[in-house]
ZAMARGU-4260 file (C-alpha; in steps of 0.2 Angstrom, whole numbers, plus 5000, padded with zeros to 4 digits):
<rodrens>
0) 5042/5201/5344 | 5037/5191/5360 | 5035/5172/5358 | 5017/5167/5358 | 5011/5155/5372
5) 5011/5138/5364 | 5001/5130/5379 | 4986/5127/5368 | 4996/5118/5355 | 5005/5108/5368
10) 4988/5102/5375 | 4982/5094/5358 | 4999/5086/5354 | 4997/5067/5358 | 5006/5060/5374
15) 5021/5050/5369 | 5025/5061/5354 | 5044/5061/5351 | 5053/5076/5356 | 5060/5081/5339
20) 5042/5079/5331 | 5035/5090/5346 | 5048/5103/5343 | 5044/5104/5324 | 5025/5106/5328
25) 5029/5120/5341 | 5040/5129/5328 | 5027/5128/5313 | 5019/5145/5316 | 5035/5154/5317
30) 5043/5145/5302 | 5028/5147/5292 | 5031/5166/5291 | 5047/5164/5281 | 5041/5150/5269
35) 5035/5152/5251 | 5024/5138/5243 | 5023/5145/5226 | 5009/5138/5215 | 5001/5130/5230
40) 4996/5147/5237 | 4992/5156/5220 | 4975/5156/5213 | 4968/5144/5227 | 4950/5147/5233
45) 4947/5143/5252 | 4928/5140/5255 | 4915/5137/5269 | 4897/5135/5270 | 4883/5136/5283
50) 4867/5125/5281 | 4850/5122/5289 | 4857/5106/5296 | 4868/5091/5292 | 4856/5081/5281
55) 4861/5081/5263 | 4843/5076/5258 | 4833/5088/5269 | 4844/5103/5272 | 4849/5118/5262
60) 4863/5132/5261 | 4861/5148/5271 | 4878/5156/5268 | 4893/5154/5257 | 4910/5162/5260
65) 4926/5161/5249 | 4943/5169/5248 | 4956/5169/5234 | 4974/5167/5240 | 4989/5174/5233
70) 5004/5170/5243 | 5000/5175/5261 | 4987/5187/5256 | 4968/5186/5253 | 4966/5196/5236
75) 4948/5193/5233 | 4932/5188/5243 | 4915/5181/5240 | 4901/5182/5253 | 4883/5179/5252
80) 4868/5174/5262 | 4857/5161/5254 | 4838/5160/5256 | 4834/5142/5259 | 4815/5144/5255
85) 4809/5141/5272 | 4812/5147/5290 | 4829/5143/5297 | 4827/5130/5312 | 4830/5139/5329
90) 4844/5128/5334 | 4853/5133/5318 | 4849/5152/5322 | 4857/5149/5339 | 4872/5140/5332
95) 4876/5152/5318 | 4868/5168/5323 | 4861/5169/5305 | 4842/5174/5306 | 4828/5173/5295
100) 4829/5192/5293 | 4847/5190/5287 | 4842/5179/5272 | 4825/5187/5269 | 4832/5197/5253
105) 4846/5185/5250 | 4848/5176/5233 | 4841/5159/5230 | 4853/5144/5231 | 4854/5143/5212
110) 4858/5161/5210 | 4871/5161/5224 | 4880/5146/5217 | 4880/5153/5200 | 4889/5169/5207
115) 4901/5157/5216 | 4905/5148/5200 | 4909/5164/5192 | 4921/5169/5207 | 4930/5152/5208
120) 4932/5151/5189 | 4938/5133/5190 | 4952/5136/5203 | 4956/5122/5215 | 4944/5124/5231
125) 4951/5120/5248 | 4937/5116/5262 | 4938/5108/5278 | 4928/5092/5277 | 4926/5096/5258
130) 4913/5082/5255 | 4901/5091/5265 | 4902/5108/5257 | 4904/5100/5239 | 4889/5090/5241
135) 4878/5105/5246 | 4885/5115/5232 | 4884/5102/5219 | 4866/5098/5224 | 4861/5115/5217
140) 4859/5116/5198 | 4875/5122/5191 | 4885/5118/5207 | 4896/5105/5197 | 4903/5120/5187
145) 4911/5128/5202 | 4927/5117/5202 | 4933/5100/5197 | 4946/5100/5210 | 4941/5100/5229
150) 4954/5098/5242 | 4949/5092/5259 | 4960/5101/5272 | 4953/5089/5285 | 4961/5074/5277
155) 4976/5084/5272 | 4979/5090/5291 | 4978/5072/5296 | 4992/5068/5284 | 5002/5084/5289
160) 5000/5083/5307 | 4996/5065/5313 | 5001/5068/5331 | 4987/5080/5335 | 4973/5073/5346
165) 4961/5084/5336 | 4960/5090/5318 | 4944/5101/5320 | 4948/5118/5312 | 4943/5127/5327
170) 4956/5118/5338 | 4970/5119/5326 | 4967/5137/5322 | 4967/5141/5340 | 4983/5131/5343
175) 4993/5139/5329 | 4987/5157/5331 | 4975/5158/5316 | 4959/5167/5316 | 4946/5161/5328
180) 4933/5149/5321 | 4914/5152/5324 | 4899/5145/5316 | 4900/5158/5303 | 4907/5154/5286
185) 4918/5170/5284 | 4927/5167/5300 | 4930/5149/5296 | 4937/5154/5279 | 4949/5166/5287
190) 4955/5152/5300 | 4958/5140/5285 | 4968/5153/5275 | 4979/5154/5290 | 4980/5135/5292
195) 4984/5132/5274 | 5002/5137/5275 | 5004/5128/5292 | 4998/5112/5283 | 5010/5114/5268
200) 5025/5117/5280 | 5020/5102/5290 | 5019/5091/5275 | 5037/5097/5270 | 5043/5091/5287
205) 5038/5073/5283 | 5053/5061/5281 | 5063/5062/5265 | 5056/5053/5250 | 5039/5050/5257
210) 5031/5064/5247 | 5038/5057/5231 | 5031/5040/5236 | 5014/5046/5239 | 5013/5057/5224
215) 5018/5043/5212 | 5008/5029/5219 | 4993/5022/5209 | 4995/5036/5196 | 4979/5029/5187
220) 4969/5038/5201 | 4964/5056/5199 | 4968/5061/5217 | 4967/5079/5222 | 4981/5077/5235
225) 4993/5071/5221 | 4998/5088/5214 | 5001/5095/5232 | 5013/5081/5236 | 5021/5081/5219
230) 5025/5100/5220 | 5032/5099/5238 | 5042/5083/5233 | 5051/5092/5219 | 5058/5105/5231
235) 5059/5094/5247 | 5064/5077/5240 | 5076/5082/5226 | 5091/5077/5236 | 5083/5063/5247
240) 5086/5045/5246 | 5071/5034/5242 | 5060/5033/5257 | 5062/5018/5269 | 5049/5016/5282
245) 5060/5002/5290 | 5074/5016/5293 | 5061/5028/5300 | 5053/5016/5312 | 5070/5009/5317
250) 5075/5027/5322 | 5059/5030/5331 | 5058/5014/5342 | 5076/5015/5346 | 5072/5029/5358
255) 5059/5018/5368 | 5070/5005/5378 | 5061/4992/5388 | 5065/4978/5400 | 5051/4965/5402
260) 5043/4964/5419 | 5043/4946/5427 | 5028/4935/5428 | 5020/4938/5445 | 5016/4919/5445
265) 5035/4915/5445 | 5039/4927/5459 | 5042/4918/5476 | 5031/4931/5485 | 5021/4946/5481
270) 5014/4960/5492 | 4999/4971/5490 | 4996/4989/5498 | 4989/4989/5515 | 4973/4998/5520
275) 4983/5012/5528 | 4992/5015/5512 | 4976/5016/5503 | 4968/5028/5515 | 4983/5039/5514
280) 4982/5039/5495 | 4964/5046/5496 | 4967/5057/5511 | 4972/5076/5512 | 4988/5079/5503
285) 4988/5061/5496 | 4990/5056/5478 | 4972/5057/5473 | 4970/5075/5480 | 4985/5080/5469
290) 4976/5074/5454 | 4962/5085/5455 | 4960/5104/5459 | 4944/5100/5469 | 4942/5083/5477
295) 4928/5078/5488 | 4930/5063/5498 | 4919/5048/5494 | 4918/5035/5507 | 4912/5022/5494
300) 4927/5025/5483 | 4939/5022/5498 | 4929/5006/5502 | 4931/5000/5484 | 4950/5004/5484
305) 4952/4994/5500 | 4943/4979/5493 | 4954/4980/5477 | 4970/4980/5488 | 4963/4966/5499
310) 4960/4955/5483 | 4978/4959/5478 | 4985/4954/5495 | 4976/4938/5496 | 4976/4933/5478
315) 4957/4932/5477 | 4944/4938/5465 | 4930/4952/5468 | 4914/4956/5460 | 4911/4975/5464
320) 4895/4984/5460 | 4899/5002/5462 | 4885/5015/5458 | 4887/5030/5447 | 4897/5043/5456
325) 4908/5032/5466 | 4923/5035/5455 | 4928/5017/5451 | 4943/5021/5440 | 4953/5029/5453
330) 4947/5017/5466 | 4955/5002/5457 | 4969/5011/5448 | 4978/5017/5464 | 4979/5000/5473
335) 4984/4991/5456 | 4997/5004/5452 | 5004/5003/5470 | 5005/4984/5468 | 5013/4984/5451
340) 5027/4996/5457 | 5030/4987/5473 | 5032/4970/5465 | 5039/4976/5448 | 5025/4967/5438
345) 5012/4973/5426 | 4994/4974/5430 | 4980/4975/5417 | 4964/4985/5415 | 4951/4978/5403
350) 4936/4990/5397 | 4921/4987/5386 | 4920/5004/5377 | 4933/5014/5368 | 4927/5029/5378
355) 4932/5022/5395 | 4949/5016/5387 | 4952/5034/5380 | 4947/5041/5397 | 4960/5030/5407
360) 4974/5033/5394 | 4971/5051/5390 | 4965/5058/5407 | 4966/5047/5423 | 4983/5038/5421
365) 4992/5054/5415 | 4985/5063/5430 | 4990/5049/5441 | 5007/5048/5434 | 5010/5067/5436
370) 5004/5066/5454 | 5017/5052/5457 | 5030/5063/5449 | 5030/5054/5433 | 5035/5038/5440
375) 5022/5027/5431 | 5022/5019/5414 | 5006/5013/5405 | 5002/5007/5388 | 4986/5004/5378
380) 4984/4988/5368 | 4970/4984/5356 | 4967/4969/5344 | 4976/4966/5328 | 4964/4975/5316
385) 4967/4991/5326 | 4985/4993/5321 | 4993/4996/5305 | 5002/4981/5297 | 5017/4989/5289
390) 5020/4975/5277 | 5002/4977/5270 | 5004/4996/5270 | 5020/4994/5259 | 5010/4982/5248
395) 4996/4993/5246 | 5007/5006/5237 | 5010/4994/5222 | 4996/4981/5222 | 4980/4983/5214
400) 4968/4993/5225 | 4954/4982/5232 | 4939/4992/5224 | 4928/4976/5223 | 4930/4973/5242
405) 4919/4988/5248 | 4902/4996/5244 | 4902/5011/5233 | 4885/5018/5238 | 4883/5026/5220
410) 4901/5033/5221 | 4913/5031/5206 | 4928/5019/5207 | 4939/5035/5207 | 4931/5042/5222
415) 4933/5026/5232 | 4951/5025/5226 | 4954/5042/5232 | 4948/5037/5250 | 4960/5022/5249
420) 4975/5033/5244 | 4971/5046/5258 | 4971/5031/5270 | 4988/5025/5264 | 4995/5043/5266
425) 4988/5046/5283 | 4994/5029/5289 | 5012/5032/5282 | 5013/5049/5290 | 5007/5043/5307
430) 5019/5028/5307 | 5033/5040/5303 | 5030/5050/5319 | 5022/5038/5331 | 5032/5024/5340
435) 5016/5017/5346 | 4998/5019/5341 | 4983/5012/5332 | 4973/5017/5317 | 4956/5021/5326
440) 4959/5040/5327 | 4966/5043/5310 | 4949/5047/5302 | 4950/5033/5289 | 4933/5031/5280
445) 4932/5012/5284 | 4916/5010/5274 | 4927/5013/5258 | 4943/5006/5264 | 4944/4988/5268
450) 4953/4985/5285 | 4963/4970/5277 | 4971/4983/5266 | 4980/4991/5280 | 4979/4979/5295
455) 4981/4960/5298 | 4974/4946/5308 | 4982/4934/5321 | 4981/4920/5308 | 4988/4930/5294
460) 5002/4940/5303 | 5019/4935/5296 | 5028/4937/5312 | 5047/4932/5310 | 5045/4933/5291
465) 5040/4951/5291 | 5054/4964/5289 | 5046/4975/5303 | 5045/4961/5316 | 5046/4963/5331
470) 5052/4980/5336 | 5047/4991/5321 | 5029/4984/5320 | 5017/4995/5329 | 5007/4980/5335
475) 5021/4968/5341 | 5032/4983/5346 | 5018/4990/5357 | 5016/4973/5365 | 5035/4971/5369
480) 5034/4988/5377 | 5018/4984/5386 | 5028/4970/5395 | 5039/4983/5403 | 5024/4994/5409
485) 5016/4996/5426 | 4999/4996/5418 | 4992/4989/5402 | 4975/4995/5397 | 4965/4985/5384
490) 4948/4980/5380 | 4937/4965/5384 | 4939/4958/5366 | 4958/4957/5366 | 4959/4950/5384
495) 4946/4936/5378 | 4956/4933/5362 | 4972/4931/5373 | 4962/4917/5383 | 4959/4907/5367
500) 4977/4910/5361 | 4984/4903/5378 | 4991/4919/5383 | 5002/4922/5368 | 4995/4940/5364
505) 4997/4950/5380 | 5011/4950/5392 | 5010/4938/5407 | 4998/4948/5417 | 4991/4939/5433
510) 4981/4954/5441 | 4967/4961/5431 | 4952/4974/5433 | 4938/4970/5421 | 4928/4987/5421
515) 4911/4988/5413 | 4910/4969/5418 | 4891/4968/5414 | 4896/4966/5396 | 4910/4953/5398
520) 4900/4938/5395 | 4891/4944/5380 | 4908/4950/5373 | 4916/4933/5376 | 4901/4925/5367
525) 4905/4936/5352 | 4924/4934/5353 | 4923/4915/5354 | 4910/4913/5341 | 4914/4904/5325
530) 4906/4913/5310 | 4904/4909/5292 | 4898/4925/5281 | 4893/4925/5263 | 4898/4943/5261
535) 4915/4940/5269 | 4919/4924/5260 | 4915/4933/5243 | 4926/4948/5247 | 4940/4936/5252
540) 4939/4926/5236 | 4939/4942/5226 | 4955/4948/5235 | 4963/4931/5232 | 4958/4932/5214
545) 4965/4921/5200 | 4976/4921/5185 | 4970/4938/5180 | 4966/4947/5196 | 4970/4949/5214
550) 4984/4941/5225 | 4987/4926/5214 | 4988/4936/5198 | 5000/4948/5207 | 5011/4934/5213
555) 5012/4925/5196 | 5017/4942/5188 | 5031/4944/5201 | 5036/4925/5200 | 5039/4926/5181
560) 5056/4935/5184 | 5062/4922/5195 | 5073/4907/5191 | 5064/4891/5192 | 5048/4899/5192
565) 5039/4886/5181 | 5034/4875/5195 | 5027/4889/5206 | 5017/4897/5191 | 5010/4880/5186
570) 5005/4876/5204 | 4997/4894/5206 | 4988/4891/5190 | 4981/4875/5196 | 4977/4882/5213
575) 4968/4897/5205 | 4956/4885/5196 | 4952/4876/5212 | 4950/4892/5222 | 4937/4898/5208
580) 4928/4881/5210 | 4928/4884/5229 | 4921/4901/5227 | 4907/4894/5217 | 4904/4880/5229
585) 4903/4892/5244 | 4891/4903/5235 | 4880/4888/5232 | 4881/4884/5250 | 4874/4902/5254
590) 4860/4900/5241 | 4855/4884/5251 | 4856/4894/5267 | 4845/4908/5260 | 4831/4895/5257
595) 4830/4892/5276 | 4822/4909/5279 | 4804/4903/5278 | 4808/4892/5293 | 4812/4907/5304
600) 4799/4917/5314 | 4800/4936/5312 | 4802/4946/5328 | 4797/4963/5322 | 4812/4966/5311
605) 4812/4969/5292 | 4821/4957/5281 | 4833/4951/5294 | 4829/4935/5304 | 4838/4923/5315
610) 4835/4905/5315 | 4840/4892/5328 | 4848/4877/5320 | 4840/4864/5332 | 4835/4847/5329
615) 4818/4853/5321 | 4827/4863/5308 | 4841/4850/5305 | 4827/4837/5301 | 4820/4847/5286
620) 4823/4845/5268 | 4830/4863/5267 | 4843/4859/5280 | 4848/4843/5270 | 4851/4854/5255
625) 4862/4865/5266 | 4872/4850/5273 | 4875/4843/5256 | 4881/4860/5249 | 4892/4862/5265
630) 4900/4846/5263 | 4904/4849/5245 | 4911/4866/5249 | 4922/4859/5263 | 4929/4846/5251
635) 4934/4859/5237 | 4940/4871/5250 | 4951/4858/5258 | 4958/4854/5240 | 4961/4873/5237
640) 4971/4874/5254 | 4982/4859/5249 | 4986/4866/5232 | 4989/4884/5238 | 5001/4877/5252
645) 5011/4868/5238 | 5012/4884/5228 | 5017/4894/5243 | 5031/4881/5247 | 5037/4882/5229
650) 5037/4901/5229 | 5046/4902/5246 | 5060/4891/5239 | 5064/4905/5226 | 5057/4921/5235
655) 5052/4918/5254 | 5043/4935/5254 | 5031/4929/5240 | 5028/4913/5248 | 5024/4921/5264
660) 5012/4933/5255 | 5003/4919/5248 | 5001/4910/5264 | 4995/4926/5272 | 4982/4928/5259
665) 4975/4911/5259 | 4974/4907/5277 | 4956/4912/5277 | 4952/4897/5267 | 4957/4885/5281
670) 4946/4895/5294 | 4931/4895/5281 | 4933/4876/5279 | 4934/4873/5298 | 4919/4884/5301
675) 4908/4876/5288 | 4912/4859/5295 | 4909/4864/5313 | 4892/4872/5310 | 4885/4860/5297
680) 4889/4844/5308 | 4883/4853/5324 | 4889/4839/5335 | 4900/4850/5347 | 4887/4853/5362
685) 4897/4867/5369 | 4890/4878/5355 | 4873/4885/5351 | 4870/4886/5332 | 4861/4898/5322
690) 4858/4906/5304 | 4857/4925/5302 | 4845/4926/5286 | 4837/4938/5275 | 4820/4937/5266
695) 4826/4949/5252 | 4830/4941/5236 | 4842/4956/5232 | 4852/4951/5247 | 4854/4933/5244
700) 4871/4925/5249 | 4874/4938/5262 | 4868/4926/5276 | 4879/4920/5291 | 4881/4904/5299
705) 4885/4906/5318 | 4891/4895/5332 | 4891/4903/5349 | 4897/4897/5366 | 4883/4892/5377
710) 4891/4893/5394 | 4905/4906/5394 | 4907/4905/5413 | 4912/4887/5412 | 4926/4891/5399
715) 4932/4906/5410 | 4932/4895/5426 | 4943/4882/5418 | 4954/4891/5405 | 4957/4908/5413
720) 4953/4912/5431 | 4964/4898/5438 | 4979/4906/5430 | 4975/4923/5438 | 4980/4929/5455
725) 4966/4942/5456 | 4953/4948/5445 | 4941/4962/5450 | 4925/4963/5440 | 4917/4980/5442
730) 4902/4989/5435 | 4887/5000/5441 | 4875/4986/5435 | 4880/4968/5439 | 4868/4963/5454
735) 4850/4959/5453 | 4843/4967/5468 | 4856/4962/5481 | 4860/4945/5472 | 4876/4942/5462
740) 4872/4924/5457 | 4868/4928/5439 | 4884/4938/5436 | 4895/4925/5446 | 4888/4911/5434
745) 4891/4922/5419 | 4909/4924/5422 | 4913/4908/5431 | 4915/4914/5448 | 4902/4901/5455
750) 4913/4887/5449 | 4928/4892/5459 | 4933/4885/5476 | 4924/4892/5491 | 4933/4907/5498
755) 4942/4912/5482 | 4930/4926/5478 | 4919/4939/5486 | 4905/4951/5481 | 4903/4969/5486
760) 4889/4981/5483 | 4892/5000/5485 | 4878/5012/5483 | 4880/5028/5472 | 4889/5043/5479
765) 4874/5053/5471 | 4858/5056/5480 | 4847/5046/5468 | 4831/5047/5479 | 4831/5066/5478
770) 4837/5068/5460 | 4828/5054/5451 | 4810/5049/5451 | 4803/5032/5444 | 4786/5032/5437
775) 4776/5016/5434 | 4762/5017/5421 | 4751/5004/5429 | 4736/5003/5417 | 4743/5002/5400
780) 4737/4987/5390 | 4749/4972/5389 | 4763/4974/5376 | 4755/4960/5366 | 4738/4969/5366
785) 4733/4978/5350 | 4728/4993/5360 | 4745/4995/5367 | 4754/5005/5354 | 4740/5019/5353
790) 4740/5020/5372 | 4759/5021/5372 | 4758/5035/5359 | 4746/5045/5370 | 4757/5042/5385
795) 4773/5048/5376 | 4764/5063/5369 | 4760/5069/5387 | 4777/5064/5393 | 4786/5075/5380
800) 4774/5090/5382 | 4776/5089/5401 | 4795/5088/5400 | 4797/5101/5386 | 4807/5089/5376
805) 4824/5081/5381 | 4816/5064/5382 | 4825/5047/5377 | 4813/5033/5373 | 4821/5016/5372
810) 4813/5003/5361 | 4817/4984/5359 | 4808/4983/5342 | 4811/4993/5327 | 4794/4991/5319
815) 4785/4997/5335 | 4797/5012/5337 | 4794/5018/5319 | 4775/5016/5320 | 4775/5026/5336
820) 4787/5039/5329 | 4777/5041/5313 | 4761/5044/5323 | 4769/5055/5337 | 4781/5066/5327
825) 4767/5077/5319 | 4758/5079/5335 | 4774/5085/5344 | 4779/5096/5329 | 4762/5105/5331
830) 4766/5110/5349 | 4784/5115/5344 | 4794/5100/5350 | 4806/5090/5339 | 4809/5072/5340
835) 4822/5061/5330 | 4821/5042/5327 | 4835/5029/5325 | 4829/5024/5308 | 4837/5011/5297
840) 4854/5017/5290 | 4855/5032/5302 | 4872/5034/5311 | 4871/5032/5330 | 4886/5043/5332
845) 4878/5057/5323 | 4861/5055/5332 | 4871/5056/5349 | 4880/5071/5343 | 4863/5080/5338
850) 4855/5075/5354 | 4869/5082/5364 | 4869/5098/5354 | 4850/5102/5353 | 4845/5104/5371
855) 4826/5101/5369 | 4827/5087/5355 | 4820/5071/5360 | 4825/5054/5353 | 4818/5037/5350
860) 4831/5024/5349 | 4836/5005/5350 | 4849/4995/5359 | 4864/5005/5355 | 4858/5019/5366
865) 4853/5008/5381 | 4871/5010/5388 | 4887/5019/5386 | 4878/5035/5382 | 4882/5050/5393
870) 4871/5066/5392 | 4873/5076/5407 | 4863/5091/5412 | 4846/5096/5404 | 4851/5088/5388
875) 4842/5072/5395 | 4828/5075/5408 | 4818/5059/5405 | 4820/5041/5400 | 4805/5031/5394
880) 4806/5012/5393 | 4790/5006/5383 | 4793/4987/5385 | 4803/4977/5397 | 4819/4971/5387
885) 4816/4953/5388 | 4826/4942/5375 | 4815/4936/5361 | 4808/4918/5365 | 4814/4914/5347
890) 4832/4919/5351 | 4843/4904/5348 | 4852/4906/5365 | 4835/4907/5374 | 4829/4891/5364
895) 4844/4881/5368 | 4844/4885/5386 | 4825/4881/5387 | 4829/4864/5379 | 4843/4860/5391
900) 4837/4868/5408 | 4821/4870/5418 | 4817/4888/5423 | 4829/4895/5411 | 4819/4910/5408
905) 4820/4914/5427 | 4839/4911/5428 | 4844/4920/5412 | 4831/4931/5403 | 4824/4939/5419
910) 4840/4945/5427 | 4847/4950/5410 | 4832/4961/5407 | 4834/4969/5425 | 4852/4973/5422
915) 4847/4981/5405 | 4834/4992/5414 | 4847/4997/5426 | 4859/5002/5412 | 4845/5012/5404
920) 4841/5021/5420 | 4860/5025/5422 | 4858/5037/5407 | 4849/5049/5417 | 4861/5054/5432
925) 4879/5056/5426 | 4884/5070/5438 | 4880/5075/5456 | 4869/5089/5449 | 4859/5080/5436
930) 4840/5076/5439 | 4828/5066/5429 | 4813/5054/5428 | 4812/5036/5423 | 4795/5031/5416
935) 4792/5012/5414 | 4778/5011/5402 | 4776/4992/5404 | 4761/4987/5415 | 4769/4970/5419
940) 4781/4979/5431 | 4766/4982/5442 | 4755/4967/5438 | 4768/4953/5438 | 4777/4946/5453
945) 4794/4948/5445 | 4790/4967/5443 | 4796/4970/5460 | 4814/4964/5455 | 4815/4978/5442
950) 4810/4991/5455 | 4821/4985/5469 | 4836/4985/5458 | 4834/5003/5453 | 4845/5016/5462
955) 4831/5027/5467 | 4818/5023/5480 | 4807/5037/5474 | 4794/5027/5465 | 4776/5032/5460
960) 4763/5021/5452 | 4751/5031/5441 | 4737/5029/5429 | 4744/5034/5412 | 4732/5049/5411
965) 4740/5056/5426 | 4758/5054/5421 | 4760/5070/5412 | 4752/5080/5426 | 4764/5072/5438
970) 4779/5076/5427 | 4774/5094/5425 | 4774/5096/5444 | 4791/5086/5446 | 4799/5097/5433
975) 4793/5113/5442 | 4801/5107/5458 | 4817/5102/5450 | 4820/5114/5436 | 4836/5123/5437
980) 4835/5142/5438
</rodrens>
């Protein structure tokens, strides 16, 4: 039999997968034909369902398919349509091909599920994303009788095949030659039947002893995966030595030699690429042309690349605004890579979003490396909490599961514990096959798995006291290897944390590109903030525990077997009592903080409010109570820190690892104490202080006290920029009109010596004037007018009808959005248009996915959709901004600036709002063929002098001012002229 083409599988195996792991993956399909898995393939039912939508509350079953396996064969099938009791939505008809005629004579959900229960007869059920299918089945009366054992093959595939870039059933079935997946349940069942054996064999390939470890951990939990691992372990691990992650990791990383690059600052001379070299790279037959099958020359892209090269040659900085379509990534990557290779140094790229990081690491840099004949090395680096801490991973197998540290949302302790065990298993499997890598793509349900169970923080990392440090550690090993790479790609947050850590986190990189730089100041303010959280403090105290629970209890139990343990146990007992008092004292502090809520003004939210802790608040009796409680909490926290340090020292004398564990687990107390002292005293003038409060009594003690840096640019100009040779800040939206002064101040460029930086503004390569129209509704009432919302509702109705849907309306106020949605949704439904709303508790990711999939769906959303959301083509035809996005006058940062500076609104709030509007407008045109309309429904853009600044900053000069009654007619004509055939 001819060998099947494995190119599809090759495409979804992650770059950097070790050769032996890759070879095992590629041979799975062939080897699976000759394997037998006994009871794991006997009397197992594979199941899939189709539904009227994704909402468990509002949607219903329309098809159920199941198959019973015996060995490799399907010996029995169950197939039925289900009548949902109402018409199937058209988008589901298009997606699945299931019509109302198909379900017209089908059984009801109750009848169908009863027949399914009879077919399954209590056998184990395998389903891909089993929670989805099980929830819909068990929502039907009698559904709980189908089976007590549901095995999620999605989670299982992540454990079995951790080096795949996707675990979608369709992708895996295609890669391994199984039946094709459609949006019909029977086809998906056939595909999963084929994948079941592949998954079992891949599990058997995991290192010796691992399956035994996984099957035996936390045997008090009824975990559906346990019987699978136990059965395979009996065969696979019978002759194996006990599992050692240390040995596996040592073997893995031994294959990744590295030689650190020199610090560019210590080199006698560095040289950058010349303009001719850059031009050649972008010219016919050059490196860039070899990256893409079709490459069109973009003059703006070449200009930007030459600017980056000039910055590298002259050791100066740049602020580059490059419009959509310029191709910024390659414009900065090519000169930076040429510089790194010529000087044998490492250069850095810092991005704001994971989407751009993934694009660079998964697409742009591999393509560039291939075009350069593979002569390019690059590494992606993230923060501590993105990497598995192997020391904590090992502890998670034996220590009590931190069930109290996460919300349950009505789920049982066992259900949450199962999520934790699955996370442990996925992480072990991934670390056994991955020299580098983070936990972001492992599919861990972080809502039910506390990150501190599997990751660590800079302050808690054991470093030299950890058995995996440095080489075997995914975090420190990646950073050592990054020091040998041409390019390091990281995010803004890690770069900024490196600044506060005096360069101890990242390699000594002196040449950076900061992409998506419009968000750099805000991220710096977040990263450098000091925050004290009632919820986080409570969870940390619960993990620390006392003589009966948590870390202290665990350490006391382990210490009892040591010689000379009496002193340590006595000190631990004393420290536990003090920690308990500290927990109560901190809780008392947050009760006092909760009582500040009546002092705060509401800005249209619900229970949550933010209070500026200025002199007016600090002079009240309510603040006096907070100050008293804060000082008391700081005192007892200080005492607890001292006592726990003494206990850790006593433990370390007998068992260094136990002493290190205690030090790791209690470091949060020192940070908590320091944060309380800083914010309560409020004397450091470089910060602005606030309290994030709730008016709800049910959420008492969930508040936060926050100290944020007031002038980020000043810190960057003194602590970071002077240490850099060149920094290129770039984004599509950093200038206000032609003016860069707002951005330069935000990042500290305005404080540098004259001649050390330069600004460059490059227009988009797209024809915005032809492809994007701007409509100004000039006669709407002012946003503060009571007549505004009814008028806005009428305008939005005409916009949606004229555009036929595909409208994104971006609000700044949740209450106003929901009021408009409640009034508008029935009117639009009456004319056959559907609109979704980013309501409380909704998932932005799912809303994005739904908006992308349903072509005519419209969406009303908040700040998370103003930027970083790409919807090309007809999915998005119109963006409406009801109100100019000025910061609230009650925002603590705004109030502090107003107090300290004249004309602060003009210097900060106005340009920030202009850039936000530019970001929102950027959602419309994401490719050279996109067309769209931006509607500004705030009459101030016409009636106020500053309105010209908003209009002049937009990429399109096609601007029309209209009465709101005429907007719909204009859009109808615009659509007729731009609609694709």
